[in-house]
Wavefront OBJ file of the C-alpha trace (Angstrom):
o trace
v -11.501 -15.197 9.492
v -9.411 -12.114 8.784
v -6.775 -13.527 7.260
v -8.848 -14.977 4.390
v -10.843 -11.451 4.068
v -7.182 -9.921 3.333
v -6.780 -12.376 0.705
v -10.286 -11.768 -0.682
v -9.702 -8.253 -1.404
v -6.055 -8.542 -2.672
v -6.980 -11.018 -5.374
v -10.395 -8.803 -6.141
v -7.831 -5.895 -7.261
v -6.015 -8.444 -8.787
v -8.626 -9.551 -10.703
v -9.858 -5.886 -11.624
v -6.068 -5.428 -12.998
v -5.733 -8.371 -15.145
v -9.341 -7.189 -16.941
v -8.172 -3.776 -17.489
v -7.926 -4.013 -21.417
v -11.488 -5.318 -21.653
v -13.172 -2.953 -18.838
v -14.124 0.474 -18.624
v -11.422 3.162 -20.022
v -11.007 4.271 -16.287
v -9.749 1.059 -15.265
v -6.569 0.706 -17.624
v -5.292 4.475 -16.952
v -5.723 4.324 -13.445
v -3.398 1.069 -13.713
v -1.390 2.842 -15.999
v -0.587 5.683 -14.090
v 0.054 3.595 -10.613
v 2.518 1.893 -12.449
v 4.277 5.005 -14.416
v 4.656 6.573 -10.642
v 8.195 6.340 -9.697
v 6.692 5.482 -5.733
v 5.893 2.400 -7.821
v 8.842 1.472 -10.041
v 11.470 2.792 -8.507
v 11.295 0.618 -5.599
v 10.871 -2.351 -7.633
v 14.056 -1.015 -10.070
v 16.101 -1.138 -6.353
v 14.900 -4.465 -5.409
v 15.890 -5.976 -8.631
v 18.877 -4.368 -8.660
v 19.707 -5.484 -4.509
v 19.042 -9.117 -5.832
v 22.475 -9.109 -8.002
v 24.886 -10.402 -6.315
v 24.930 -11.016 -2.056
v 23.658 -6.737 -2.330
v 20.358 -7.307 -0.330
v 22.195 -9.416 2.094
v 25.083 -7.228 2.948
v 22.497 -4.110 3.627
v 20.056 -6.044 5.403
v 23.153 -7.219 7.990
v 24.165 -4.096 8.216
v 21.292 -2.498 8.963
v 20.552 -5.027 11.335
v 24.009 -5.475 13.357
v 24.412 -1.291 13.257
v 20.939 -0.043 13.640
v 21.925 3.563 13.239
v 18.250 5.040 13.374
v 16.243 3.087 15.863
v 18.533 0.759 18.267
v 17.010 -1.875 19.965
v 13.163 -0.577 19.759
v 13.313 -1.037 16.092
v 10.694 -3.804 16.045
v 8.640 -1.690 18.016
v 8.901 1.330 16.255
v 8.583 0.106 13.045
v 4.836 -0.718 14.239
v 4.660 2.812 15.564
v 5.306 4.474 12.556
v 3.298 2.066 10.916
v 0.432 2.817 12.819
v 1.195 6.622 13.010
v 0.571 6.403 9.207
v -2.971 5.011 8.916
v -3.799 7.371 11.935
v -2.622 10.038 9.326
v -4.634 8.613 6.473
v -7.811 8.418 8.795
v -7.426 12.272 10.095
v -6.367 13.665 6.963
v -9.551 11.832 5.461
v -12.016 13.242 8.166
v -10.250 16.808 7.409
v -11.113 16.334 3.709
v -14.326 18.812 3.046
v -17.453 16.944 2.154
v -17.912 17.945 -1.372
v -14.515 16.374 -2.329
v -15.667 12.738 -1.273
v -14.960 12.254 2.473
v -16.884 8.972 3.072
v -15.778 7.594 -0.498
v -12.197 8.192 0.542
v -12.308 6.317 4.353
v -14.051 3.906 2.576
v -12.033 3.167 -0.468
v -8.973 3.986 1.610
v -9.946 0.929 3.838
v -10.553 -1.515 0.426
v -6.992 -0.243 -0.879
v -5.428 -1.154 2.715
v -6.945 -4.277 2.685
v -6.414 -4.966 -0.724
v -2.351 -4.452 -0.806
v -2.653 -6.535 2.489
v -4.194 -9.660 0.687
v -1.260 -9.663 -2.181
v 0.907 -9.298 0.413
v -0.159 -12.105 2.226
v -0.378 -13.841 -0.769
v 3.113 -13.329 -2.267
v 4.336 -14.527 1.517
v 2.525 -17.805 0.982
v 3.902 -18.392 -2.784
v 7.370 -17.246 -2.173
v 8.628 -18.242 1.412
v 11.390 -16.292 1.938
v 13.265 -17.004 5.137
v 13.334 -13.923 7.602
v 16.847 -12.640 8.013
v 16.538 -13.594 12.311
v 15.445 -17.193 10.956
v 11.976 -17.216 12.554
v 9.585 -17.907 10.048
v 9.588 -18.145 6.010
v 7.108 -14.955 5.758
v 9.831 -12.113 4.881
v 8.992 -11.481 1.343
v 7.580 -8.890 1.080
v 7.113 -6.734 3.932
v 3.672 -6.562 5.245
v 4.728 -3.198 7.289
v 6.296 -1.328 4.465
v 3.071 -2.574 2.429
v 0.510 -0.736 4.562
v 2.279 2.417 5.681
v 3.010 3.056 1.779
v -0.248 2.536 1.152
v -1.673 4.587 4.075
v 0.857 7.387 3.295
v -0.326 7.344 -0.555
v -3.792 7.658 0.924
v -3.249 10.461 3.531
v -0.846 12.448 0.626
v -4.074 12.065 -2.065
v -6.201 13.300 1.146
v -3.730 16.226 1.466
v -4.452 17.436 -1.790
v -8.028 17.305 -1.729
v -7.580 19.597 1.528
v -7.838 23.416 1.717
v -4.822 23.882 3.566
v -1.992 26.196 3.204
v 1.079 25.098 0.089
v 3.604 24.993 2.811
v 1.705 22.959 5.483
v 0.491 20.313 2.675
v 4.223 20.144 1.656
v 5.388 19.414 5.349
v 2.681 16.749 6.256
v 3.310 14.940 2.815
v 7.043 14.827 3.786
v 6.087 13.726 7.298
v 3.978 10.747 5.557
v 7.276 9.830 3.420
v 9.312 9.822 6.183
v 6.632 7.581 8.259
v 7.083 5.015 5.532
v 10.257 4.944 5.141
v 10.860 4.400 8.258
v 8.650 1.581 8.984
v 10.572 0.052 5.901
v 13.695 0.815 7.543
v 12.862 -0.135 11.146
v 11.906 -3.393 9.896
v 15.259 -4.079 8.611
v 17.209 -3.070 11.660
v 15.160 -5.292 13.875
v 16.434 -8.370 11.189
v 12.765 -9.498 10.252
v 13.033 -8.427 6.393
v 15.741 -7.908 3.980
v 16.057 -4.887 2.044
v 14.621 -6.258 -1.276
v 11.354 -7.286 0.847
v 11.326 -3.208 2.351
v 11.022 -2.110 -1.230
v 8.896 -5.080 -3.052
v 6.402 -4.175 -0.097
v 6.430 -0.248 -0.754
v 5.655 -0.701 -4.113
v 2.843 -3.108 -3.867
v 1.498 -1.224 -1.071
v 1.850 2.172 -3.433
v 0.798 0.895 -6.846
v -2.567 -1.078 -5.385
v -3.635 2.037 -3.312
v -2.905 4.553 -6.620
v -4.689 2.170 -8.590
v -7.658 1.915 -6.036
v -7.619 6.140 -5.504
v -7.325 6.481 -9.397
v -10.126 4.495 -10.091
v -12.363 4.950 -7.529
v -11.897 8.226 -5.984
v -11.419 10.529 -8.253
v -13.351 13.591 -7.778
v -16.070 14.438 -9.887
v -16.938 11.028 -11.215
v -19.813 8.597 -10.138
v -18.519 6.372 -6.843
v -18.206 2.746 -7.546
v -19.748 0.204 -5.467
v -18.401 -2.685 -3.618
v -21.313 -5.566 -2.600
v -21.443 -8.555 -1.498
v -24.164 -10.982 -1.879
v -23.916 -14.611 0.070
v -25.761 -17.675 -1.262
v -25.405 -20.932 0.130
v -22.359 -21.570 2.342
v -19.776 -18.848 0.079
v -20.797 -15.298 -1.499
v -19.671 -13.305 -4.169
v -18.134 -9.526 -4.594
v -19.656 -7.523 -6.850
v -17.649 -4.422 -8.304
v -19.885 -2.005 -10.195
v -17.793 0.690 -12.532
v -18.872 3.525 -13.764
v -18.308 4.665 -17.154
v -16.619 8.334 -17.561
v -18.976 10.976 -18.744
v -19.156 10.967 -22.715
v -17.500 7.166 -22.955
l 1 2 3 4 5 6 7 8 9 10 11 12 13 14 15 16 17 18 19 20 21 22 23 24 25 26 27 28 29 30 31 32 33 34 35 36 37 38 39 40 41 42 43 44 45 46 47 48 49 50 51 52 53 54 55 56 57 58 59 60 61 62 63 64 65 66 67 68 69 70 71 72 73 74 75 76 77 78 79 80 81 82 83 84 85 86 87 88 89 90 91 92 93 94 95 96 97 98 99 100 101 102 103 104 105 106 107 108 109 110 111 112 113 114 115 116 117 118 119 120 121 122 123 124 125 126 127 128 129 130 131 132 133 134 135 136 137 138 139 140 141 142 143 144 145 146 147 148 149 150 151 152 153 154 155 156 157 158 159 160 161 162 163 164 165 166 167 168 169 170 171 172 173 174 175 176 177 178 179 180 181 182 183 184 185 186 187 188 189 190 191 192 193 194 195 196 197 198 199 200 201 202 203 204 205 206 207 208 209 210 211 212 213 214 215 216 217 218 219 220 221 222 223 224 225 226 227 228 229 230 231 232 233 234 235 236 237 238 239 240 241 242 243 244 245 246 247
C-alpha cells in the first residue's frame, strides 16, 4: 500500500506543476523559484556533465573502490545520515514558533517527503538503470539522496523561521548540507548508486520540497488544503489553493 501512496503523492505534485500556467500565480511563482535555486539546477547540470563519456562510471567506481570517507560501513552510514536529516526536519519544525506555522510546516513537510519519493520511485520504474553492484535495476535516481535533500531543505527553511542566533542558524544549516551530501556520497561508496543518480536524486528532492514550501508554507498566507474523498473502490485527492491577497 505504501508504494502506491508514495507514487500518488508524487503524481499529485507533478500534476500541480504541469498546471502552473493556468493555476493561481502562487503555484507558478513557487515552481519558478524552486527551478532557479542552485540546489536544483547545479546538481542536474553536474549529472548531465557526468553522462558524457565514462565520467559517471569512473567516479562511481573510484568511490566504491577507495571508500575514502566511510569505508566498509558506507551502507549503514547512508541510512544513518538520511534518518538524521529527517529527524532534524522534525526537531526544527517543532522548534519553530507557533505563529510561523509550526504544524503547517510538519504537515506540508511530510507531504513534500512523500511527493519527492513518489517522483523518485516512478523514475526508477521507468529508467531501470542497473546498480553498480548489480543488485537490481533501481539505481536512477537515488532515493537516499532525494529524502536527505528534501529533509535538509525543510530543516533549513524551518531554521529561517526560528528565533535563534544567526551564527547557530548558519551552523545548523551547514549541518543539514553535510547530512544530505554525506548520505548521497555514502550510497556511492556502498556501490548502490552512480554519481549521476545521487545528483539527480538530490535535485529532485530539493526542487519538489522547495516548490511545496514556497507554495504552501509561506508565512502570512492562508494554508492550502489537501483532502481525500473516497468513493466506490477508489477515491480522489482534492487540492485547494488560496490566491494571493489582492489578486
